[in-house]
C-alpha positions as CSV (number, residue, x, y, z in Angstrom):
1,M,-128.7,-8.5,-53.4
2,T,-128.6,-8.8,-57.2
3,P,-127.6,-6.5,-60.1
4,S,-131.3,-5.5,-60.4
5,H,-131.1,-3.6,-57.1
6,R,-130.2,0.0,-57.2
7,W,-129.9,2.0,-53.9
8,T,-129.5,5.7,-53.3
9,L,-128.8,6.2,-49.6
10,R,-128.7,9.2,-47.3
11,C,-128.3,9.4,-43.5
12,H,-129.6,11.9,-40.9
13,G,-128.6,12.6,-37.3
14,F,-130.8,13.6,-34.3
15,N,-130.5,14.2,-30.5
16,R,-132.1,11.7,-28.1
17,D,-134.1,14.4,-26.4
18,K,-135.7,15.5,-29.7
19,P,-135.9,12.3,-31.8
20,Q,-138.5,13.8,-34.1
21,V,-136.2,16.6,-35.2
22,W,-133.6,15.4,-37.8
23,S,-130.6,17.0,-39.3
24,A,-130.3,17.9,-43.0
25,P,-129.5,14.8,-45.1
26,S,-126.0,13.7,-46.0
27,D,-124.9,13.8,-49.6
28,P,-126.4,10.9,-51.5
29,L,-124.5,7.6,-51.8
30,E,-125.4,5.3,-54.7
31,L,-124.8,1.6,-54.0
32,L,-123.6,-0.2,-57.1
33,V,-124.3,-4.0,-57.4
34,P,-122.2,-5.3,-60.3
35,G,-123.3,-8.3,-62.3
36,E,-121.4,-11.5,-62.9
37,E,-122.3,-11.6,-66.6
38,P,-122.3,-8.9,-69.3
39,L,-125.5,-6.9,-69.5
40,Q,-125.8,-7.8,-73.1
41,P,-126.7,-11.5,-73.7
42,R,-123.5,-13.5,-74.3
43,A,-125.0,-15.1,-77.3
44,G,-125.4,-11.7,-78.9
45,L,-121.8,-10.6,-78.6
46,P,-119.4,-11.0,-81.5
47,P,-116.6,-13.5,-81.1
48,G,-113.8,-12.2,-78.8
49,V,-116.0,-9.5,-77.2
50,S,-116.3,-9.3,-73.4
51,G,-118.8,-7.4,-71.3
52,K,-116.2,-6.7,-68.6
53,P,-114.6,-3.2,-69.2
54,S,-110.9,-2.5,-68.9
55,L,-109.4,0.3,-66.8
56,L,-106.1,2.0,-67.6
57,T,-104.2,5.3,-67.2
58,P,-102.2,6.9,-70.0
59,Q,-99.8,8.2,-67.4
60,G,-98.8,4.7,-66.3
61,P,-99.3,3.1,-62.9
62,V,-96.8,5.4,-61.1
63,V,-97.5,9.1,-61.0
64,A,-95.8,12.0,-59.3
65,S,-97.4,14.2,-56.7
66,G,-99.0,17.1,-58.4
67,Q,-99.2,15.4,-61.8
68,S,-102.5,15.3,-63.7
69,L,-104.2,11.9,-63.6
70,T,-106.9,10.5,-65.8
71,L,-108.3,7.0,-65.6
72,Q,-110.0,5.6,-68.8
73,C,-112.7,2.9,-68.6
74,R,-113.2,1.1,-72.0
75,S,-115.3,-1.7,-73.3
76,D,-116.1,-3.4,-76.6
77,V,-119.8,-3.4,-75.5
78,G,-121.7,-0.2,-76.3
79,Y,-122.2,1.1,-72.7
80,D,-123.5,4.6,-72.4
81,R,-122.5,5.2,-68.8
82,F,-119.5,4.2,-66.7
83,A,-118.8,4.2,-62.9
84,L,-115.5,4.3,-61.1
85,S,-114.8,3.1,-57.6
86,Q,-111.8,3.4,-55.3
87,E,-111.3,0.6,-52.8
88,G,-112.0,2.1,-49.4
89,G,-112.4,5.5,-50.8
90,Q,-115.3,7.9,-51.3
91,A,-117.9,7.5,-54.1
92,L,-116.8,8.9,-57.4
93,P,-119.2,10.5,-60.0
94,Q,-120.5,8.5,-63.0
95,R,-119.5,9.6,-66.5
96,P,-121.4,9.3,-69.8
97,G,-119.9,6.9,-72.3
98,R,-118.6,8.0,-75.7
99,Q,-117.5,6.2,-78.8
100,P,-113.9,7.2,-79.8
101,Q,-114.1,4.6,-82.6
102,A,-116.6,2.0,-83.9
103,G,-117.1,-0.9,-81.5
104,L,-115.6,0.8,-78.5
105,S,-117.2,2.8,-75.7
106,Q,-115.2,4.8,-73.2
107,A,-115.4,7.3,-70.4
108,D,-112.5,9.5,-69.0
109,F,-112.3,10.2,-65.3
110,P,-110.0,13.2,-64.7
111,L,-108.9,13.1,-61.1
112,G,-107.0,16.4,-61.1
113,P,-103.6,17.1,-59.6
114,V,-102.4,14.0,-57.7
115,T,-102.3,13.9,-53.9
116,S,-101.9,11.1,-51.4
117,T,-105.6,10.4,-51.5
118,H,-105.4,9.3,-55.1
119,G,-103.1,6.4,-54.3
120,G,-105.2,3.1,-54.2
121,R,-106.9,0.4,-56.1
122,Y,-109.6,1.3,-58.6
123,R,-112.2,-0.6,-60.6
124,C,-114.8,0.5,-63.2
125,Y,-118.2,-0.7,-64.4
126,G,-120.3,-0.2,-67.5
127,G,-124.0,0.2,-67.8
128,H,-126.9,1.2,-69.9
129,S,-129.0,4.3,-69.1
130,L,-132.3,2.3,-69.4
131,S,-131.2,-0.3,-66.9
132,S,-130.2,-0.2,-63.2
133,A,-127.8,-3.1,-63.6
134,W,-124.0,-2.8,-63.9
135,S,-121.5,-5.0,-65.6
136,A,-119.0,-7.1,-63.8
137,P,-116.1,-5.0,-62.5
138,S,-112.9,-4.4,-64.5
139,D,-109.7,-6.0,-63.4
140,P,-108.2,-3.8,-60.5
141,L,-105.8,-1.0,-61.4
142,D,-103.4,0.2,-58.7
143,V,-102.4,3.9,-58.8
144,L,-99.1,4.5,-57.0
145,V,-98.1,8.0,-56.0
146,A,-94.3,8.8,-55.9
147,G,-92.6,11.4,-53.8
148,W,-94.4,11.0,-50.5
149,F,-91.5,10.4,-48.3
150,P,-87.9,11.6,-48.6
151,D,-86.0,8.4,-49.4
152,T,-84.3,8.3,-52.9
153,P,-83.0,4.8,-53.6
154,S,-80.2,4.0,-56.1
155,L,-80.5,1.7,-59.0
156,S,-77.6,-0.2,-60.6
157,V,-77.0,-3.2,-62.9
158,Q,-75.0,-6.4,-62.2
159,P,-72.7,-8.0,-63.3
160,G,-71.6,-4.9,-65.1
161,P,-72.5,-2.3,-67.8
162,V,-71.9,-4.8,-70.7
163,V,-73.4,-8.3,-70.9
164,A,-73.9,-10.8,-73.7
165,S,-77.4,-11.5,-75.0
166,G,-78.9,-14.5,-73.1
167,E,-77.0,-13.9,-69.9
168,N,-78.5,-13.3,-66.5
169,V,-78.8,-9.7,-65.3
170,T,-79.8,-8.3,-61.9
171,L,-81.0,-4.8,-61.3
172,L,-80.1,-3.8,-57.8
173,C,-82.2,-1.3,-55.9
174,Q,-80.6,0.0,-52.6
175,S,-81.4,2.5,-49.9
176,G,-79.8,3.8,-46.7
177,S,-83.2,4.4,-45.1
178,R,-85.6,2.1,-43.4
179,T,-87.9,0.6,-46.0
180,E,-89.9,-2.6,-46.4
181,T,-90.5,-3.0,-50.1
182,F,-88.8,-2.0,-53.3
183,L,-90.6,-1.5,-56.6
184,L,-89.1,-1.6,-60.1
185,S,-90.9,0.3,-62.8
186,K,-90.3,0.3,-66.6
187,E,-91.0,3.6,-68.4
188,G,-93.9,3.3,-70.9
189,S,-95.1,0.0,-69.6
190,A,-98.7,-0.5,-68.6
191,R,-97.8,-3.4,-66.4
192,P,-97.7,-2.8,-62.6
193,P,-94.2,-2.4,-61.1
194,L,-92.4,-5.5,-59.8
195,R,-92.4,-5.7,-56.0
196,L,-89.8,-7.3,-53.7
197,R,-89.4,-7.4,-49.9
198,S,-86.2,-5.6,-48.8
199,K,-83.2,-7.4,-47.3
200,Y,-80.3,-6.2,-45.3
201,R,-76.8,-6.4,-46.9
202,G,-74.2,-4.7,-44.8
203,R,-75.2,-1.1,-44.2
204,H,-77.7,-1.1,-47.1
205,I,-81.2,-2.3,-47.5
206,Q,-81.7,-3.7,-51.0
207,A,-83.7,-5.9,-53.4
208,E,-82.4,-7.8,-56.4
209,F,-84.6,-7.9,-59.5
210,S,-83.4,-10.7,-61.7
211,M,-83.8,-10.7,-65.5
212,S,-82.8,-13.9,-67.1
213,P,-82.0,-14.5,-69.9
214,V,-81.6,-11.0,-71.4
215,T,-83.6,-10.4,-74.5
216,S,-84.7,-7.3,-76.5
217,A,-87.9,-7.1,-74.4
218,H,-85.8,-5.9,-71.5
219,S,-84.7,-2.7,-73.3
220,G,-86.1,0.4,-71.7
221,T,-85.7,2.9,-68.9
222,Y,-86.1,1.7,-65.4
223,R,-86.6,3.4,-62.0
224,C,-86.9,2.0,-58.5
225,Y,-88.9,3.2,-55.5
226,S,-89.2,2.2,-51.9
227,S,-92.5,1.9,-49.9
228,L,-93.8,1.0,-46.4
229,S,-96.4,-1.5,-45.6
230,S,-98.5,1.1,-43.7
231,N,-99.5,2.5,-47.1
232,P,-98.3,0.5,-50.1
233,Y,-99.7,3.0,-52.6
234,L,-97.4,5.8,-51.5
235,L,-93.8,5.6,-52.7
236,S,-90.5,7.3,-52.2
237,N,-88.8,9.6,-54.7
238,A,-87.7,7.8,-57.9
239,S,-84.2,6.6,-58.3
240,R,-82.0,8.0,-61.0
241,P,-83.3,6.5,-64.3
242,L,-81.3,3.7,-65.8
243,L,-81.2,3.1,-69.5
244,S,-81.2,-0.7,-69.5
245,L,-79.9,-3.4,-71.7
246,I,-79.7,-1.9,-75.1
247,L,-79.0,-5.0,-77.2
248,S,-76.5,-4.6,-80.0
249,T,-76.3,-6.7,-83.2
250,G,-73.2,-8.3,-81.8
251,G,-75.2,-9.8,-78.9
252,T,-74.0,-7.4,-76.2
253,A,-76.0,-5.0,-74.0
254,N,-75.1,-1.7,-72.5
255,S,-76.5,-0.1,-69.4
256,V,-76.2,3.7,-69.2
257,P,-77.5,5.9,-66.4
258,K,-78.9,9.3,-67.4
């Protein structure tokens, strides 16, 4: 199959004793075949312009159950339609492209109040209405849904609440419940949370997230979550937020829980 193929599929059912009588058709399923290269010839693109769209969410990679969720597919190529896919999920509707500013095309995919089915890995594609071909897929975006099992881990900082700039700092995420993975998320960051396998330490299950050496880039509010390997996109409740590593002019840093 090549990007020039475009398939709309439907299925029917029938009984063996009446093979000539079919059921009503299923809902249509459009099969998208992404291209390996931009739809626009590479030689015609301005320097620094890529045909592959980017996928992001203004809410950040971790969303709470019931929260509104919108995914945005953007490109510096003038696509007039976009498609969104969820790995292992149902087909999602296409959206027309718009131009929020010169040289940028975009489509918003509102997914409504978040439920467990929204947790997963997404990619988006760009296309032109006069062509059946699609662009190469965006880099994957993982959407993580918090609050789907009752564990609430704790988050603390070591070696203590005050450290000198340049020192090594560890954020310690702990839980008293059985869990397999801990995630550390920074508020306002578009980057995916850090993940570490849990380890037993006495009566606690924990993970140690090392930050070394401390710089101003580590300033921010952090939360940690736990998850199970049976569904890595569904998370526990968030820990109490931790205001981390506020660097002073004197070269010290304070950590203050809210």
